C-alpha positions as CSV (number, residue, x, y, z in Angstrom):
1,M,6.1,-3.0,50.8
2,R,8.1,-2.9,53.9
3,L,10.0,0.3,52.8
4,K,7.2,2.5,51.7
5,D,8.1,5.9,51.3
6,K,11.3,6.0,53.1
7,V,13.6,7.9,51.4
8,I,17.2,5.8,51.0
9,L,20.7,7.2,49.6
10,V,22.6,4.4,48.1
11,T,26.4,5.2,47.1
12,G,28.0,3.4,44.4
13,S,24.4,2.4,43.1
14,T,24.9,2.1,39.1
15,T,26.4,-1.2,39.3
16,G,27.1,-4.4,41.4
17,I,25.6,-4.6,45.0
18,G,24.5,-1.2,45.1
19,E,22.5,-1.1,41.7
20,A,20.9,-4.5,43.3
21,I,20.1,-2.8,46.9
22,A,18.7,0.3,44.9
23,R,16.3,-1.6,42.8
24,R,15.2,-3.7,45.6
25,V,14.4,-0.9,47.9
26,V,12.5,0.6,45.5
27,A,10.5,-2.8,44.6
28,E,9.7,-2.4,48.5
29,G,8.3,0.9,48.0
30,A,11.2,3.4,49.0
31,R,12.4,6.4,47.0
32,V,16.0,5.8,46.3
33,V,18.8,8.6,45.8
34,I,21.4,6.4,42.7
35,H,25.0,7.6,42.9
36,G,28.0,6.4,41.1
37,R,30.4,7.5,38.5
38,D,28.7,6.0,35.5
39,E,26.5,9.3,34.9
40,E,25.0,7.6,31.8
41,R,24.2,4.1,33.5
42,G,22.8,6.3,36.4
43,R,20.3,8.0,34.3
44,K,19.1,4.8,32.7
45,L,18.1,3.6,36.1
46,V,16.4,6.6,37.1
47,A,14.5,6.7,34.0
48,Q,13.1,3.3,35.1
49,W,11.4,5.3,38.2
50,P,11.0,8.6,37.4
51,E,8.9,9.4,40.2
52,R,10.8,7.5,42.9
53,A,14.4,8.0,42.2
54,V,17.1,10.8,41.5
55,L,20.7,10.7,40.0
56,A,23.4,12.5,42.1
57,I,27.2,12.3,41.0
58,A,29.6,13.4,43.3
59,D,33.4,12.3,43.9
60,L,33.6,10.4,47.4
61,S,37.2,11.3,47.4
62,Q,36.1,14.8,47.7
63,P,34.9,15.9,51.0
64,A,32.4,18.0,49.7
65,A,30.6,14.7,48.1
66,A,28.7,14.3,51.4
67,D,27.0,17.7,51.5
68,Q,26.2,17.7,48.1
69,L,24.4,13.9,48.0
70,V,22.5,14.9,51.2
71,D,21.2,17.9,49.8
72,A,20.4,16.0,46.4
73,A,17.9,14.0,48.8
74,I,16.5,16.7,50.6
75,R,15.7,18.6,47.5
76,A,14.2,15.7,45.7
77,F,12.3,14.4,48.5
78,G,12.2,16.4,51.5
79,A,13.3,13.9,54.1
80,L,16.3,11.3,54.4
81,D,15.3,8.1,56.1
82,A,18.4,6.0,55.5
83,I,21.9,5.6,54.2
84,V,23.6,2.5,52.7
85,N,27.3,3.4,52.4
86,N,27.9,0.9,49.9
87,A,30.7,2.7,47.2
88,A,34.4,1.6,47.8
89,S,37.4,1.6,45.9
90,V,38.8,-2.0,45.8
91,A,42.0,-1.2,44.2
92,R,45.0,-3.5,45.0
93,S,48.2,-3.2,46.9
94,D,50.7,-4.6,49.3
95,L,53.1,-3.5,51.5
96,Q,55.8,-2.5,49.1
97,S,52.7,-0.5,46.5
98,T,51.0,1.1,49.7
99,D,52.9,4.5,49.4
100,A,51.2,7.2,51.2
101,A,49.5,8.8,48.4
102,F,47.8,5.4,47.9
103,F,46.9,4.5,51.2
104,D,44.9,8.0,51.9
105,K,42.8,7.7,48.4
106,I,41.9,4.6,49.6
107,M,40.9,5.7,53.1
108,A,39.4,8.7,52.2
109,V,36.7,6.8,49.8
110,N,36.1,4.1,51.7
111,V,36.1,5.2,55.5
112,R,36.5,9.1,55.3
113,A,33.6,9.2,53.1
114,P,31.0,7.2,54.8
115,L,32.0,9.2,57.7
116,L,31.4,12.7,56.3
117,L,28.0,11.4,55.0
118,I,26.5,10.3,58.0
119,R,28.1,13.5,59.6
120,A,26.2,15.3,57.0
121,A,22.6,13.3,57.0
122,F,22.7,13.3,61.2
123,P,20.0,15.9,61.4
124,H,17.7,14.6,58.8
125,L,18.1,11.2,60.4
126,K,17.7,12.0,63.6
127,R,14.5,13.8,62.6
128,S,13.2,10.4,60.7
129,R,14.6,8.4,63.5
130,G,16.5,6.8,60.4
131,C,19.1,4.5,60.0
132,V,22.7,3.8,58.2
133,L,24.1,0.3,56.7
134,N,27.2,0.4,56.1
135,I,28.8,-2.3,53.4
136,G,31.9,-3.7,54.5
137,S,33.9,-7.0,53.4
138,I,35.2,-10.0,55.4
139,N,38.7,-8.7,54.5
140,A,38.1,-6.5,57.6
141,Y,39.3,-9.2,59.7
142,T,42.5,-10.1,57.9
143,G,42.3,-9.7,54.3
144,E,44.4,-10.7,51.2
145,S,47.9,-9.8,51.1
146,N,47.1,-7.9,47.6
147,L,44.4,-6.1,49.4
148,L,46.5,-4.6,52.4
149,A,44.9,-0.7,51.9
150,Y,41.4,-2.2,51.1
151,S,41.2,-4.2,54.4
152,I,42.8,-1.7,56.8
153,S,39.7,0.4,55.3
154,K,37.1,-2.0,55.6
155,G,38.6,-2.8,59.4
156,A,38.2,1.0,60.2
157,L,34.7,1.1,58.4
158,M,33.9,-1.8,60.8
159,T,34.8,0.3,63.9
160,L,33.0,3.3,62.7
161,S,29.7,1.7,62.3
162,R,30.1,0.1,66.1
163,N,31.4,3.3,67.4
164,L,28.6,5.6,65.9
165,A,25.7,2.5,66.9
166,D,27.0,3.3,70.4
167,A,27.3,7.2,70.1
168,L,23.8,8.0,68.6
169,C,21.8,5.3,69.9
170,Y,20.0,8.0,72.4
171,D,19.4,9.8,68.8
172,G,17.3,7.0,67.6
173,V,19.6,6.9,64.4
174,R,20.6,3.3,64.1
175,V,24.1,1.8,62.6
176,N,24.3,-1.8,61.3
177,H,27.1,-3.1,59.2
178,F,27.7,-6.0,56.9
179,N,30.7,-7.9,56.3
180,V,30.5,-9.5,52.6
181,G,32.0,-12.0,51.2
182,W,32.6,-12.8,47.9
183,V,29.8,-11.7,45.5
184,L,29.6,-12.0,41.7
185,T,29.4,-8.6,40.6
186,P,30.1,-7.7,37.1
187,N,33.3,-5.4,38.1
188,E,34.2,-8.6,40.3
189,Y,34.0,-10.8,36.7
190,K,35.8,-8.5,34.9
191,T,38.9,-8.5,37.6
192,K,39.2,-12.2,37.4
193,L,39.5,-12.1,33.5
194,A,42.5,-9.4,33.9
195,D,44.2,-11.9,36.9
196,G,44.1,-14.7,33.8
197,L,40.9,-16.9,34.7
198,P,38.9,-18.1,32.0
199,Q,35.6,-17.0,30.9
200,N,33.6,-19.5,32.7
201,W,35.8,-19.1,35.9
202,P,32.6,-18.6,38.3
203,E,31.7,-22.3,37.2
204,Q,35.1,-23.5,38.1
205,L,35.4,-22.3,41.8
206,E,37.1,-25.1,44.4
207,P,34.6,-26.0,47.2
208,Q,36.5,-24.3,49.9
209,F,35.8,-20.7,48.3
210,A,32.1,-21.5,47.7
211,P,30.8,-24.5,49.4
212,S,27.4,-24.2,48.1
213,G,28.8,-24.8,44.4
214,R,28.8,-20.7,43.6
215,I,29.5,-17.2,44.9
216,M,26.9,-15.0,46.1
217,K,24.8,-12.7,44.2
218,P,24.4,-9.0,44.4
219,E,20.4,-9.6,45.1
220,E,21.1,-11.8,47.5
221,I,22.9,-8.9,49.4
222,A,20.1,-6.6,48.6
223,E,17.6,-8.9,49.8
224,A,19.2,-9.3,53.1
225,S,19.6,-5.3,53.3
226,V,15.8,-4.6,53.3
227,Y,15.4,-5.9,57.1
228,W,18.1,-3.7,58.3
229,L,16.8,-0.7,56.5
230,S,13.0,-1.1,57.9
231,D,11.7,-0.7,60.9
232,E,11.2,-4.7,61.5
233,S,15.0,-4.4,62.7
234,R,14.3,-1.8,64.9
235,P,15.7,-0.6,67.7
236,I,18.7,-3.0,66.9
237,S,21.8,-1.0,66.1
238,G,25.5,-1.9,66.3
239,T,25.1,-5.2,64.7
240,V,28.1,-6.6,62.5
241,L,26.6,-9.2,60.4
242,E,28.8,-11.6,58.1
243,L,27.4,-12.2,54.8
244,E,29.4,-15.8,53.8
245,Q,29.1,-19.2,52.8
246,Y,31.2,-20.1,56.0
247,P,32.2,-19.1,59.4
248,M,34.8,-16.4,59.9
249,I,35.8,-17.2,63.3
250,G,37.2,-21.1,64.0
251,R,37.0,-21.6,60.2
252,N,38.9,-24.8,59.3
253,P,37.9,-26.4,55.7
254,T,37.4,-29.8,55.3
255,K,39.8,-31.2,52.8
256,R,37.4,-33.6,50.5
257,G,38.9,-36.4,49.2
258,D,38.5,-38.0,45.8
């Protein structure tokens, strides 16, 4: 097992990519702190691994959440080897709808919370020579026009990852980062239905958005995370990895003829 007995905190892990990562790391021998807003679903997940998982409910928009989550890991397992900052608010906004209150809320969840979590966990991560994996988005590079605040927050998270990888390198704490592309999570499926797409929209994608014929699955992001959470990736730190079906730099989608 590649993560045997490691203690890993995964934020936003009651659904989507976070849930897939939690399931994968448990399968690799880790003990996991499940976090999310859906307490009922979280309890059902933890019940599947009664000796290897605990549930911690905390509001990431509140500064106190960081200490609450780290304390939950230490109380349950006595150590902390890794944090996966996966939870994020993907609320939509453009220039006109991004007022100060909206912007501050997005930044609090998507940037401040990961920063405070790493800060609270640092003594434990230093002791275990642990690591952080931040789950970002390809929107960090420019982003969609209706995801203005979200895109800004993911750009900031990417800088946070690189800055702390540099700052913490002599402490033995590694920080790496995924910029994830389009993933078919339950929430993404529902969002597109609300946009007016048909129920079978995942099967009707234009090739330029999914050259492989489909968008990615949460389990594929989870599989990639194992290497970066394991000692196999030591001593690499500061890597920003794009998990998408096409290159972000220099992309020029080929138009397909009939």
